[in-house]
mmJSON file of the N, C-alpha and C atoms, coordinates in Angstrom:
{"data_MODEL":{"atom_site":{
"group_PDB":["ATOM","ATOM","ATOM","ATOM","ATOM","ATOM","ATOM","ATOM","ATOM","ATOM","ATOM","ATOM","ATOM","ATOM","ATOM","ATOM","ATOM","ATOM","ATOM","ATOM","ATOM","ATOM","ATOM","ATOM","ATOM","ATOM","ATOM","ATOM","ATOM","ATOM","ATOM","ATOM","ATOM","ATOM","ATOM","ATOM","ATOM","ATOM","ATOM","ATOM","ATOM","ATOM","ATOM","ATOM","ATOM","ATOM","ATOM","ATOM","ATOM","ATOM","ATOM","ATOM","ATOM","ATOM","ATOM","ATOM","ATOM","ATOM","ATOM","ATOM","ATOM","ATOM","ATOM","ATOM","ATOM","ATOM","ATOM","ATOM","ATOM","ATOM","ATOM","ATOM","ATOM","ATOM","ATOM","ATOM","ATOM","ATOM","ATOM","ATOM","ATOM","ATOM","ATOM","ATOM","ATOM","ATOM","ATOM","ATOM","ATOM","ATOM","ATOM","ATOM","ATOM","ATOM","ATOM","ATOM","ATOM","ATOM","ATOM","ATOM","ATOM","ATOM","ATOM","ATOM","ATOM","ATOM","ATOM","ATOM","ATOM","ATOM","ATOM","ATOM","ATOM","ATOM","ATOM","ATOM","ATOM","ATOM","ATOM","ATOM","ATOM","ATOM","ATOM","ATOM","ATOM","ATOM","ATOM","ATOM","ATOM","ATOM","ATOM","ATOM","ATOM","ATOM","ATOM","ATOM","ATOM","ATOM","ATOM","ATOM","ATOM","ATOM","ATOM","ATOM","ATOM","ATOM","ATOM","ATOM","ATOM","ATOM","ATOM","ATOM","ATOM","ATOM","ATOM","ATOM","ATOM","ATOM","ATOM","ATOM","ATOM","ATOM","ATOM","ATOM","ATOM","ATOM","ATOM","ATOM","ATOM","ATOM","ATOM","ATOM","ATOM","ATOM","ATOM","ATOM","ATOM","ATOM","ATOM","ATOM","ATOM","ATOM","ATOM","ATOM","ATOM","ATOM","ATOM","ATOM","ATOM","ATOM","ATOM","ATOM","ATOM","ATOM","ATOM","ATOM","ATOM","ATOM","ATOM","ATOM","ATOM","ATOM","ATOM","ATOM","ATOM","ATOM","ATOM"],
"id":[1,2,3,4,5,6,7,8,9,10,11,12,13,14,15,16,17,18,19,20,21,22,23,24,25,26,27,28,29,30,31,32,33,34,35,36,37,38,39,40,41,42,43,44,45,46,47,48,49,50,51,52,53,54,55,56,57,58,59,60,61,62,63,64,65,66,67,68,69,70,71,72,73,74,75,76,77,78,79,80,81,82,83,84,85,86,87,88,89,90,91,92,93,94,95,96,97,98,99,100,101,102,103,104,105,106,107,108,109,110,111,112,113,114,115,116,117,118,119,120,121,122,123,124,125,126,127,128,129,130,131,132,133,134,135,136,137,138,139,140,141,142,143,144,145,146,147,148,149,150,151,152,153,154,155,156,157,158,159,160,161,162,163,164,165,166,167,168,169,170,171,172,173,174,175,176,177,178,179,180,181,182,183,184,185,186,187,188,189,190,191,192,193,194,195,196,197,198,199,200,201,202,203,204,205,206,207],
"type_symbol":["N","C","C","N","C","C","N","C","C","N","C","C","N","C","C","N","C","C","N","C","C","N","C","C","N","C","C","N","C","C","N","C","C","N","C","C","N","C","C","N","C","C","N","C","C","N","C","C","N","C","C","N","C","C","N","C","C","N","C","C","N","C","C","N","C","C","N","C","C","N","C","C","N","C","C","N","C","C","N","C","C","N","C","C","N","C","C","N","C","C","N","C","C","N","C","C","N","C","C","N","C","C","N","C","C","N","C","C","N","C","C","N","C","C","N","C","C","N","C","C","N","C","C","N","C","C","N","C","C","N","C","C","N","C","C","N","C","C","N","C","C","N","C","C","N","C","C","N","C","C","N","C","C","N","C","C","N","C","C","N","C","C","N","C","C","N","C","C","N","C","C","N","C","C","N","C","C","N","C","C","N","C","C","N","C","C","N","C","C","N","C","C","N","C","C","N","C","C","N","C","C","N","C","C","N","C","C"],
"label_atom_id":["N","CA","C","N","CA","C","N","CA","C","N","CA","C","N","CA","C","N","CA","C","N","CA","C","N","CA","C","N","CA","C","N","CA","C","N","CA","C","N","CA","C","N","CA","C","N","CA","C","N","CA","C","N","CA","C","N","CA","C","N","CA","C","N","CA","C","N","CA","C","N","CA","C","N","CA","C","N","CA","C","N","CA","C","N","CA","C","N","CA","C","N","CA","C","N","CA","C","N","CA","C","N","CA","C","N","CA","C","N","CA","C","N","CA","C","N","CA","C","N","CA","C","N","CA","C","N","CA","C","N","CA","C","N","CA","C","N","CA","C","N","CA","C","N","CA","C","N","CA","C","N","CA","C","N","CA","C","N","CA","C","N","CA","C","N","CA","C","N","CA","C","N","CA","C","N","CA","C","N","CA","C","N","CA","C","N","CA","C","N","CA","C","N","CA","C","N","CA","C","N","CA","C","N","CA","C","N","CA","C","N","CA","C","N","CA","C","N","CA","C","N","CA","C","N","CA","C","N","CA","C","N","CA","C","N","CA","C","N","CA","C"],
"label_alt_id":[null,null,null,null,null,null,null,null,null,null,null,null,null,null,null,null,null,null,null,null,null,null,null,null,null,null,null,null,null,null,null,null,null,null,null,null,null,null,null,null,null,null,null,null,null,null,null,null,null,null,null,null,null,null,null,null,null,null,null,null,null,null,null,null,null,null,null,null,null,null,null,null,null,null,null,null,null,null,null,null,null,null,null,null,null,null,null,null,null,null,null,null,null,null,null,null,null,null,null,null,null,null,null,null,null,null,null,null,null,null,null,null,null,null,null,null,null,null,null,null,null,null,null,null,null,null,null,null,null,null,null,null,null,null,null,null,null,null,null,null,null,null,null,null,null,null,null,null,null,null,null,null,null,null,null,null,null,null,null,null,null,null,null,null,null,null,null,null,null,null,null,null,null,null,null,null,null,null,null,null,null,null,null,null,null,null,null,null,null,null,null,null,null,null,null,null,null,null,null,null,null,null,null,null,null,null,null],
"label_comp_id":["MET","MET","MET","ALA","ALA","ALA","GLU","GLU","GLU","LYS","LYS","LYS","SER","SER","SER","PHE","PHE","PHE","GLU","GLU","GLU","GLN","GLN","GLN","ALA","ALA","ALA","LEU","LEU","LEU","GLU","GLU","GLU","GLU","GLU","GLU","LEU","LEU","LEU","GLU","GLU","GLU","THR","THR","THR","LEU","LEU","LEU","VAL","VAL","VAL","LYS","LYS","LYS","GLU","GLU","GLU","LEU","LEU","LEU","GLU","GLU","GLU","ASN","ASN","ASN","GLY","GLY","GLY","GLU","GLU","GLU","ILE","ILE","ILE","GLU","GLU","GLU","LEU","LEU","LEU","SER","SER","SER","ASN","ASN","ASN","ALA","ALA","ALA","VAL","VAL","VAL","LYS","LYS","LYS","LYS","LYS","LYS","TYR","TYR","TYR","ASN","ASN","ASN","LYS","LYS","LYS","GLY","GLY","GLY","MET","MET","MET","GLU","GLU","GLU","LEU","LEU","LEU","SER","SER","SER","LYS","LYS","LYS","HIS","HIS","HIS","CYS","CYS","CYS","HIS","HIS","HIS","ASP","ASP","ASP","LEU","LEU","LEU","LEU","LEU","LEU","LYS","LYS","LYS","ASP","ASP","ASP","ALA","ALA","ALA","GLU","GLU","GLU","GLY","GLY","GLY","VAL","VAL","VAL","ILE","ILE","ILE","VAL","VAL","VAL","LYS","LYS","LYS","MET","MET","MET","MET","MET","MET","LYS","LYS","LYS","ASP","ASP","ASP","ASP","ASP","ASP","GLU","GLU","GLU","LEU","LEU","LEU","VAL","VAL","VAL","ASP","ASP","ASP","PHE","PHE","PHE","ASN","ASN","ASN","LYS","LYS","LYS"],
"label_asym_id":["A","A","A","A","A","A","A","A","A","A","A","A","A","A","A","A","A","A","A","A","A","A","A","A","A","A","A","A","A","A","A","A","A","A","A","A","A","A","A","A","A","A","A","A","A","A","A","A","A","A","A","A","A","A","A","A","A","A","A","A","A","A","A","A","A","A","A","A","A","A","A","A","A","A","A","A","A","A","A","A","A","A","A","A","A","A","A","A","A","A","A","A","A","A","A","A","A","A","A","A","A","A","A","A","A","A","A","A","A","A","A","A","A","A","A","A","A","A","A","A","A","A","A","A","A","A","A","A","A","A","A","A","A","A","A","A","A","A","A","A","A","A","A","A","A","A","A","A","A","A","A","A","A","A","A","A","A","A","A","A","A","A","A","A","A","A","A","A","A","A","A","A","A","A","A","A","A","A","A","A","A","A","A","A","A","A","A","A","A","A","A","A","A","A","A","A","A","A","A","A","A","A","A","A","A","A","A"],
"label_entity_id":["1","1","1","1","1","1","1","1","1","1","1","1","1","1","1","1","1","1","1","1","1","1","1","1","1","1","1","1","1","1","1","1","1","1","1","1","1","1","1","1","1","1","1","1","1","1","1","1","1","1","1","1","1","1","1","1","1","1","1","1","1","1","1","1","1","1","1","1","1","1","1","1","1","1","1","1","1","1","1","1","1","1","1","1","1","1","1","1","1","1","1","1","1","1","1","1","1","1","1","1","1","1","1","1","1","1","1","1","1","1","1","1","1","1","1","1","1","1","1","1","1","1","1","1","1","1","1","1","1","1","1","1","1","1","1","1","1","1","1","1","1","1","1","1","1","1","1","1","1","1","1","1","1","1","1","1","1","1","1","1","1","1","1","1","1","1","1","1","1","1","1","1","1","1","1","1","1","1","1","1","1","1","1","1","1","1","1","1","1","1","1","1","1","1","1","1","1","1","1","1","1","1","1","1","1","1","1"],
"label_seq_id":[1,1,1,2,2,2,3,3,3,4,4,4,5,5,5,6,6,6,7,7,7,8,8,8,9,9,9,10,10,10,11,11,11,12,12,12,13,13,13,14,14,14,15,15,15,16,16,16,17,17,17,18,18,18,19,19,19,20,20,20,21,21,21,22,22,22,23,23,23,24,24,24,25,25,25,26,26,26,27,27,27,28,28,28,29,29,29,30,30,30,31,31,31,32,32,32,33,33,33,34,34,34,35,35,35,36,36,36,37,37,37,38,38,38,39,39,39,40,40,40,41,41,41,42,42,42,43,43,43,44,44,44,45,45,45,46,46,46,47,47,47,48,48,48,49,49,49,50,50,50,51,51,51,52,52,52,53,53,53,54,54,54,55,55,55,56,56,56,57,57,57,58,58,58,59,59,59,60,60,60,61,61,61,62,62,62,63,63,63,64,64,64,65,65,65,66,66,66,67,67,67,68,68,68,69,69,69],
"pdbx_PDB_ins_code":[null,null,null,null,null,null,null,null,null,null,null,null,null,null,null,null,null,null,null,null,null,null,null,null,null,null,null,null,null,null,null,null,null,null,null,null,null,null,null,null,null,null,null,null,null,null,null,null,null,null,null,null,null,null,null,null,null,null,null,null,null,null,null,null,null,null,null,null,null,null,null,null,null,null,null,null,null,null,null,null,null,null,null,null,null,null,null,null,null,null,null,null,null,null,null,null,null,null,null,null,null,null,null,null,null,null,null,null,null,null,null,null,null,null,null,null,null,null,null,null,null,null,null,null,null,null,null,null,null,null,null,null,null,null,null,null,null,null,null,null,null,null,null,null,null,null,null,null,null,null,null,null,null,null,null,null,null,null,null,null,null,null,null,null,null,null,null,null,null,null,null,null,null,null,null,null,null,null,null,null,null,null,null,null,null,null,null,null,null,null,null,null,null,null,null,null,null,null,null,null,null,null,null,null,null,null,null],
"Cartn_x":[11.307,10.895,11.749,12.2,12.97,11.797,10.65,9.758,9.107,9.357,8.797,10.117,9.274,9.969,10.661,11.389,11.893,10.425,9.759,8.738,7.622,7.465,6.27,7.273,8.452,9.139,9.45,9.156,9.656,7.967,7.144,5.973,5.444,6.002,5.75,6.385,7.822,8.638,7.707,7.49,6.773,5.742,4.461,3.665,3.946,4.849,5.479,6.226,7.111,7.597,6.118,5.155,4.075,3.08,3.288,2.535,3.642,4.567,5.394,5.367,5.7,5.74,4.689,3.236,1.88,2.157,2.816,2.922,1.526,1.026,-0.27,-0.541,0.579,0.579,1.146,0.728,1.494,3.029,4.127,5.346,5.83,4.924,5.165,5.372,3.956,4.229,4.865,4.963,6.071,7.388,7.732,8.805,8.759,7.885,7.981,7.77,7.024,6.753,8.066,8.743,10.626,10.91,11.331,11.678,11.665,10.218,9.988,9.955,10.449,10.955,12.465,13.223,14.562,14.955,14.069,14.073,13.513,12.777,12.54,13.869,14.216,15.202,16.512,17.007,17.714,17.728,16.315,16.23,16.019,15.342,15.648,17.125,17.836,19.426,20.021,19.638,19.998,19.649,18.578,18.069,18.68,19.057,19.859,21.357,21.946,23.064,23.216,22.644,22.45,21.985,21.388,21.155,22.255,22.957,24.107,24.943,25.424,26.254,26.184,24.769,24.52,24.483,24.353,24.696,25.884,26.671,27.998,28.903,28.011,28.572,27.941,28.709,28.014,28.422,28.088,28.313,29.144,30.458,31.076,31.948,31.735,32.531,32.687,31.611,31.14,31.825,32.103,32.825,32.459,32.314,31.662,32.808,32.438,33.419,33.001,33.729,33.245,34.052,32.704,32.897,33.808,33.656,34.357,35.801,36.283,37.778,38.114],
"Cartn_y":[-13.753,-15.561,-15.839,-15.338,-16.244,-16.56,-16.196,-16.828,-18.14,-18.518,-19.543,-20.701,-21.757,-22.957,-23.708,-24.547,-25.265,-26.392,-26.741,-27.726,-26.524,-25.294,-24.625,-24.419,-24.182,-23.34,-24.639,-25.988,-27.073,-27.441,-27.396,-27.316,-26.631,-25.499,-24.478,-24.836,-25.182,-25.329,-26.624,-27.316,-28.32,-28.347,-27.225,-27.047,-26.208,-25.284,-24.499,-25.538,-26.36,-27.461,-28.186,-28.552,-29.24,-28.339,-26.864,-25.977,-26.168,-25.697,-25.725,-27.07,-28.181,-29.157,-29.368,-28.865,-28.98,-28.56,-27.426,-26.496,-25.968,-25.582,-25.198,-23.45,-22.632,-21.439,-20.532,-19.652,-18.257,-18.156,-18.073,-17.667,-16.453,-15.689,-14.709,-15.193,-15.693,-16.505,-17.368,-18.395,-19.315,-18.638,-17.51,-16.999,-16.621,-15.914,-15.552,-17.077,-17.643,-18.707,-19.169,-19.435,-19.992,-19.333,-17.489,-17.248,-16.854,-16.917,-17.446,-19.059,-19.759,-21.152,-21.159,-20.722,-20.106,-19.743,-18.837,-17.843,-19.276,-19.606,-20.627,-21.729,-22.329,-23.371,-22.847,-21.474,-21.283,-20.908,-20.842,-20.371,-21.611,-22.855,-24.234,-24.682,-24.404,-24.247,-23.933,-22.604,-22.162,-22.653,-22.788,-23.87,-24.696,-25.592,-27.179,-26.713,-25.684,-25.354,-25.159,-23.737,-23.608,-24.748,-25.911,-26.663,-27.703,-27.994,-29.018,-28.568,-26.873,-26.383,-27.159,-26.757,-27.378,-28.524,-29.355,-30.74,-31.208,-30.906,-30.951,-30.768,-29.753,-29.577,-30.48,-30.816,-31.948,-31.183,-31.376,-30.969,-32.223,-32.397,-33.481,-32.472,-33.21,-32.52,-31.205,-30.28,-29.098,-28.093,-29.275,-28.47,-28.698,-27.698,-28.48,-28.944,-30.057,-30.937,-30.945,-30.375,-30.617,-31.988,-32.336,-33.835,-33.901,-32.675,-32.844,-32.916,-32.832,-33.001,-34.414],
"Cartn_z":[11.259,11.527,12.491,13.351,14.538,15.636,15.646,16.589,16.081,14.763,14.237,14.845,15.246,15.666,14.511,15.257,13.962,12.928,14.051,13.346,12.555,13.263,12.033,11.222,10.753,9.782,8.545,9.483,8.514,7.715,8.662,7.94,7.104,7.495,6.364,4.808,4.894,4.173,3.082,3.857,3.551,2.673,2.53,2.445,1.155,1.115,-0.218,-1.257,-0.674,-1.287,-2.192,-2.003,-2.208,-3.591,-3.307,-3.895,-5.197,-5.054,-5.913,-6.92,-6.352,-7.442,-7.993,-7.548,-8.17,-9.303,-9.799,-10.768,-11.779,-10.358,-11.237,-10.701,-10.294,-9.846,-11.098,-10.852,-11.876,-11.679,-12.27,-12.003,-11.115,-11.497,-10.632,-8.877,-8.903,-7.192,-7.008,-7.936,-8.013,-7.062,-7.805,-7.319,-5.916,-5.608,-4.22,-3.413,-3.6,-2.767,-2.53,-3.572,-3.865,-2.768,-2.893,-1.927,-0.483,-0.337,0.946,2.031,0.772,0.921,1.539,0.616,0.727,2.385,2.366,3.703,5.338,4.984,5.865,6.1,4.868,4.889,5.741,5.448,6.028,7.493,7.842,9.443,9.802,9.354,9.921,10.133,9.041,9.109,10.618,10.611,11.383,12.921,12.893,14.382,14.274,13.716,13.653,13.998,13.809,13.859,14.986,16.214,16.897,18.308,17.686,18.957,18.635,17.442,17.361,18.009,18.516,19.267,20.784,21.031,22.189,22.628,21.915,21.884,22.276,21.283,21.073,22.46,22.898,24.897,25.739,26.613,27.399,29.236,29.558,31.286,31.29,32.148,32.989,33.763,35.093,36.233,36.2,36.049,36.213,35.063,34.18,32.776,31.483,30.789,29.5,28.845,28.177,27.362,25.592,25.196,23.287,22.581,22.366,21.756,20.512,19.761,18.548,18.909,20.083,19.949,20.251],
"occupancy":[1.0,1.0,1.0,1.0,1.0,1.0,1.0,1.0,1.0,1.0,1.0,1.0,1.0,1.0,1.0,1.0,1.0,1.0,1.0,1.0,1.0,1.0,1.0,1.0,1.0,1.0,1.0,1.0,1.0,1.0,1.0,1.0,1.0,1.0,1.0,1.0,1.0,1.0,1.0,1.0,1.0,1.0,1.0,1.0,1.0,1.0,1.0,1.0,1.0,1.0,1.0,1.0,1.0,1.0,1.0,1.0,1.0,1.0,1.0,1.0,1.0,1.0,1.0,1.0,1.0,1.0,1.0,1.0,1.0,1.0,1.0,1.0,1.0,1.0,1.0,1.0,1.0,1.0,1.0,1.0,1.0,1.0,1.0,1.0,1.0,1.0,1.0,1.0,1.0,1.0,1.0,1.0,1.0,1.0,1.0,1.0,1.0,1.0,1.0,1.0,1.0,1.0,1.0,1.0,1.0,1.0,1.0,1.0,1.0,1.0,1.0,1.0,1.0,1.0,1.0,1.0,1.0,1.0,1.0,1.0,1.0,1.0,1.0,1.0,1.0,1.0,1.0,1.0,1.0,1.0,1.0,1.0,1.0,1.0,1.0,1.0,1.0,1.0,1.0,1.0,1.0,1.0,1.0,1.0,1.0,1.0,1.0,1.0,1.0,1.0,1.0,1.0,1.0,1.0,1.0,1.0,1.0,1.0,1.0,1.0,1.0,1.0,1.0,1.0,1.0,1.0,1.0,1.0,1.0,1.0,1.0,1.0,1.0,1.0,1.0,1.0,1.0,1.0,1.0,1.0,1.0,1.0,1.0,1.0,1.0,1.0,1.0,1.0,1.0,1.0,1.0,1.0,1.0,1.0,1.0,1.0,1.0,1.0,1.0,1.0,1.0,1.0,1.0,1.0,1.0,1.0,1.0],
"B_iso_or_equiv":[0.0,0.0,0.0,0.0,0.0,0.0,0.0,0.0,0.0,0.0,0.0,0.0,0.0,0.0,0.0,0.0,0.0,0.0,0.0,0.0,0.0,0.0,0.0,0.0,0.0,0.0,0.0,0.0,0.0,0.0,0.0,0.0,0.0,0.0,0.0,0.0,0.0,0.0,0.0,0.0,0.0,0.0,0.0,0.0,0.0,0.0,0.0,0.0,0.0,0.0,0.0,0.0,0.0,0.0,0.0,0.0,0.0,0.0,0.0,0.0,0.0,0.0,0.0,0.0,0.0,0.0,0.0,0.0,0.0,0.0,0.0,0.0,0.0,0.0,0.0,0.0,0.0,0.0,0.0,0.0,0.0,0.0,0.0,0.0,0.0,0.0,0.0,0.0,0.0,0.0,0.0,0.0,0.0,0.0,0.0,0.0,0.0,0.0,0.0,0.0,0.0,0.0,0.0,0.0,0.0,0.0,0.0,0.0,0.0,0.0,0.0,0.0,0.0,0.0,0.0,0.0,0.0,0.0,0.0,0.0,0.0,0.0,0.0,0.0,0.0,0.0,0.0,0.0,0.0,0.0,0.0,0.0,0.0,0.0,0.0,0.0,0.0,0.0,0.0,0.0,0.0,0.0,0.0,0.0,0.0,0.0,0.0,0.0,0.0,0.0,0.0,0.0,0.0,0.0,0.0,0.0,0.0,0.0,0.0,0.0,0.0,0.0,0.0,0.0,0.0,0.0,0.0,0.0,0.0,0.0,0.0,0.0,0.0,0.0,0.0,0.0,0.0,0.0,0.0,0.0,0.0,0.0,0.0,0.0,0.0,0.0,0.0,0.0,0.0,0.0,0.0,0.0,0.0,0.0,0.0,0.0,0.0,0.0,0.0,0.0,0.0,0.0,0.0,0.0,0.0,0.0,0.0],
"pdbx_formal_charge":[null,null,null,null,null,null,null,null,null,null,null,null,null,null,null,null,null,null,null,null,null,null,null,null,null,null,null,null,null,null,null,null,null,null,null,null,null,null,null,null,null,null,null,null,null,null,null,null,null,null,null,null,null,null,null,null,null,null,null,null,null,null,null,null,null,null,null,null,null,null,null,null,null,null,null,null,null,null,null,null,null,null,null,null,null,null,null,null,null,null,null,null,null,null,null,null,null,null,null,null,null,null,null,null,null,null,null,null,null,null,null,null,null,null,null,null,null,null,null,null,null,null,null,null,null,null,null,null,null,null,null,null,null,null,null,null,null,null,null,null,null,null,null,null,null,null,null,null,null,null,null,null,null,null,null,null,null,null,null,null,null,null,null,null,null,null,null,null,null,null,null,null,null,null,null,null,null,null,null,null,null,null,null,null,null,null,null,null,null,null,null,null,null,null,null,null,null,null,null,null,null,null,null,null,null,null,null],
"auth_seq_id":[1,1,1,2,2,2,3,3,3,4,4,4,5,5,5,6,6,6,7,7,7,8,8,8,9,9,9,10,10,10,11,11,11,12,12,12,13,13,13,14,14,14,15,15,15,16,16,16,17,17,17,18,18,18,19,19,19,20,20,20,21,21,21,22,22,22,23,23,23,24,24,24,25,25,25,26,26,26,27,27,27,28,28,28,29,29,29,30,30,30,31,31,31,32,32,32,33,33,33,34,34,34,35,35,35,36,36,36,37,37,37,38,38,38,39,39,39,40,40,40,41,41,41,42,42,42,43,43,43,44,44,44,45,45,45,46,46,46,47,47,47,48,48,48,49,49,49,50,50,50,51,51,51,52,52,52,53,53,53,54,54,54,55,55,55,56,56,56,57,57,57,58,58,58,59,59,59,60,60,60,61,61,61,62,62,62,63,63,63,64,64,64,65,65,65,66,66,66,67,67,67,68,68,68,69,69,69],
"auth_comp_id":["MET","MET","MET","ALA","ALA","ALA","GLU","GLU","GLU","LYS","LYS","LYS","SER","SER","SER","PHE","PHE","PHE","GLU","GLU","GLU","GLN","GLN","GLN","ALA","ALA","ALA","LEU","LEU","LEU","GLU","GLU","GLU","GLU","GLU","GLU","LEU","LEU","LEU","GLU","GLU","GLU","THR","THR","THR","LEU","LEU","LEU","VAL","VAL","VAL","LYS","LYS","LYS","GLU","GLU","GLU","LEU","LEU","LEU","GLU","GLU","GLU","ASN","ASN","ASN","GLY","GLY","GLY","GLU","GLU","GLU","ILE","ILE","ILE","GLU","GLU","GLU","LEU","LEU","LEU","SER","SER","SER","ASN","ASN","ASN","ALA","ALA","ALA","VAL","VAL","VAL","LYS","LYS","LYS","LYS","LYS","LYS","TYR","TYR","TYR","ASN","ASN","ASN","LYS","LYS","LYS","GLY","GLY","GLY","MET","MET","MET","GLU","GLU","GLU","LEU","LEU","LEU","SER","SER","SER","LYS","LYS","LYS","HIS","HIS","HIS","CYS","CYS","CYS","HIS","HIS","HIS","ASP","ASP","ASP","LEU","LEU","LEU","LEU","LEU","LEU","LYS","LYS","LYS","ASP","ASP","ASP","ALA","ALA","ALA","GLU","GLU","GLU","GLY","GLY","GLY","VAL","VAL","VAL","ILE","ILE","ILE","VAL","VAL","VAL","LYS","LYS","LYS","MET","MET","MET","MET","MET","MET","LYS","LYS","LYS","ASP","ASP","ASP","ASP","ASP","ASP","GLU","GLU","GLU","LEU","LEU","LEU","VAL","VAL","VAL","ASP","ASP","ASP","PHE","PHE","PHE","ASN","ASN","ASN","LYS","LYS","LYS"],
"auth_asym_id":["A","A","A","A","A","A","A","A","A","A","A","A","A","A","A","A","A","A","A","A","A","A","A","A","A","A","A","A","A","A","A","A","A","A","A","A","A","A","A","A","A","A","A","A","A","A","A","A","A","A","A","A","A","A","A","A","A","A","A","A","A","A","A","A","A","A","A","A","A","A","A","A","A","A","A","A","A","A","A","A","A","A","A","A","A","A","A","A","A","A","A","A","A","A","A","A","A","A","A","A","A","A","A","A","A","A","A","A","A","A","A","A","A","A","A","A","A","A","A","A","A","A","A","A","A","A","A","A","A","A","A","A","A","A","A","A","A","A","A","A","A","A","A","A","A","A","A","A","A","A","A","A","A","A","A","A","A","A","A","A","A","A","A","A","A","A","A","A","A","A","A","A","A","A","A","A","A","A","A","A","A","A","A","A","A","A","A","A","A","A","A","A","A","A","A","A","A","A","A","A","A","A","A","A","A","A","A"],
"auth_atom_id":["N","CA","C","N","CA","C","N","CA","C","N","CA","C","N","CA","C","N","CA","C","N","CA","C","N","CA","C","N","CA","C","N","CA","C","N","CA","C","N","CA","C","N","CA","C","N","CA","C","N","CA","C","N","CA","C","N","CA","C","N","CA","C","N","CA","C","N","CA","C","N","CA","C","N","CA","C","N","CA","C","N","CA","C","N","CA","C","N","CA","C","N","CA","C","N","CA","C","N","CA","C","N","CA","C","N","CA","C","N","CA","C","N","CA","C","N","CA","C","N","CA","C","N","CA","C","N","CA","C","N","CA","C","N","CA","C","N","CA","C","N","CA","C","N","CA","C","N","CA","C","N","CA","C","N","CA","C","N","CA","C","N","CA","C","N","CA","C","N","CA","C","N","CA","C","N","CA","C","N","CA","C","N","CA","C","N","CA","C","N","CA","C","N","CA","C","N","CA","C","N","CA","C","N","CA","C","N","CA","C","N","CA","C","N","CA","C","N","CA","C","N","CA","C","N","CA","C","N","CA","C","N","CA","C","N","CA","C","N","CA","C"],
"pdbx_PDB_model_num":[1,1,1,1,1,1,1,1,1,1,1,1,1,1,1,1,1,1,1,1,1,1,1,1,1,1,1,1,1,1,1,1,1,1,1,1,1,1,1,1,1,1,1,1,1,1,1,1,1,1,1,1,1,1,1,1,1,1,1,1,1,1,1,1,1,1,1,1,1,1,1,1,1,1,1,1,1,1,1,1,1,1,1,1,1,1,1,1,1,1,1,1,1,1,1,1,1,1,1,1,1,1,1,1,1,1,1,1,1,1,1,1,1,1,1,1,1,1,1,1,1,1,1,1,1,1,1,1,1,1,1,1,1,1,1,1,1,1,1,1,1,1,1,1,1,1,1,1,1,1,1,1,1,1,1,1,1,1,1,1,1,1,1,1,1,1,1,1,1,1,1,1,1,1,1,1,1,1,1,1,1,1,1,1,1,1,1,1,1,1,1,1,1,1,1,1,1,1,1,1,1,1,1,1,1,1,1]
}}}
């Protein structure tokens, strides 16, 4: 899943949510879609955490400054 961008994963997740909310799919297929949605959600979360780590550190006077301090 690492090859999917955040935007691609989010779009796929939104599609899965709409399909599940529709309620017109068989239970076994709904479970598969739910599991796929959980994978996509984790992937999006991981990408956001990585981006947060990059944003929190900014270059200043040739040194990385952590703004959480």
